N, C-alpha and C positions, 0 to 999 in steps of 0.2 A: 861562418857566421850564416852564411846564407840557404845554407842547411838546416839549421834550426830556424829561421823565418819559414821556409817550405814546410817542415815538421807543424808550427804550431798554425800555419794556414790552413793544414791540410787538416789536422785535428779540428780545427774551427770550423771548416767544411764537412766533415764527418758531423760534428757535433750540431751543425745546424740542418744536416741530412735525418739524422736518426729523429733529434725535435719533430720534423716535418712528418717524418713517417710516424713519429708516436699521438701526434696530434689528427693524423689521418686515420688510424686506425682507431681512437677513441672516436672518432667521428664516426667513422664506418660502425660499431660497435652498439653506438646512441642511434642511430637509426635504423640498423638489421635487428639490434634484439633489443633492447630495453625501450623504447619507443611503441614498437608492436606490443610488447609484455605489458605495458600499463595500458594498453588502450583496451585490451584483453581483460585486465583486471575491472578497469570502470564497465568494459558492458558486462563482466559476471556482475559484477556490485548495483548496476541496475537492474537487472534479471530478479537479483533476489530483493532488492526493494519493492519491484513491480509486485513479486510474487505474494510478500508479506503482506501489501495494502490491499492484493486481489484476496488473500486470508481472510483481514481485517474486516474484508467489504463482505462477504460469503458468512463470516459470525453476525456480523451486525443484520444482514437479509433473514438468518436465522431467527435471533434473537427476534425482531420485528415479527415474522410471521409467528412466534410465539405469541408473542405480547397480543398482536390480534385475534390470536383464534381465543385466548384467553380474556379476551373483550367481549368476544361474541360469546360464550359461553354462560357469561355473568350474564348479559344481555338475557340471553333464552333462559337460564335459569329462575331467573328472577322473574320475568315476560308470565314462564309456567306456570311459578310459584305462584303466583298472583293469578292466574287462570284456576288453577283449583283451586285456591282459598274461596272463589266465588261459585265453586262448585260444578265448572267447566271442566272442557278437556283442555289438553295441551295446546299452543298455539291459534289460542280462541280469538275474539276479537275483543279486546275488553276499550271500555269509554276511554275517549279520548285524550283526557285529563292523566290516568296513571301511562298510557300508551305513548304519550307525546313527552312525558318524565323521563321512560326507560329508555326511549328511543336520543334523547338528548343526553341523557346519562351514556350511552354507547358512545356517540359522538365523541364525548367528550374522552373516554377515555381511548378511542383510537387517536384521535389528535394526539394524548401524552406518549402511544407508543411511538408515532411518526415524531414528536418533538424529541423522545428519550434514546432513538435511532435512525436519526439519519439518515437519508441513500444519499 
């Protein structure tokens, strides 16, 4: 009977040793492979998000620039049109009332652009 007890003790010891080895290998895998790969995935995701946000910022800047250019073009055309109606050359000196009205309209247009395309 003592040999049977020895065998079960050996089997129990061997089983415990195998479990400890498996646990150690699992921890080694986690720290050596899984965790670094997870961190790399997080860094890559952050890079993609940053690139996406930069792309949106650039598109927004482009739209703002176009809006401001259109606002100025409308202002210049309106101003020049008024000069031509008065029989004067483009970019003439207009009386203060229409000049201030056109300036105010231009400033409102610029404010609309900045409101639409916040930076």
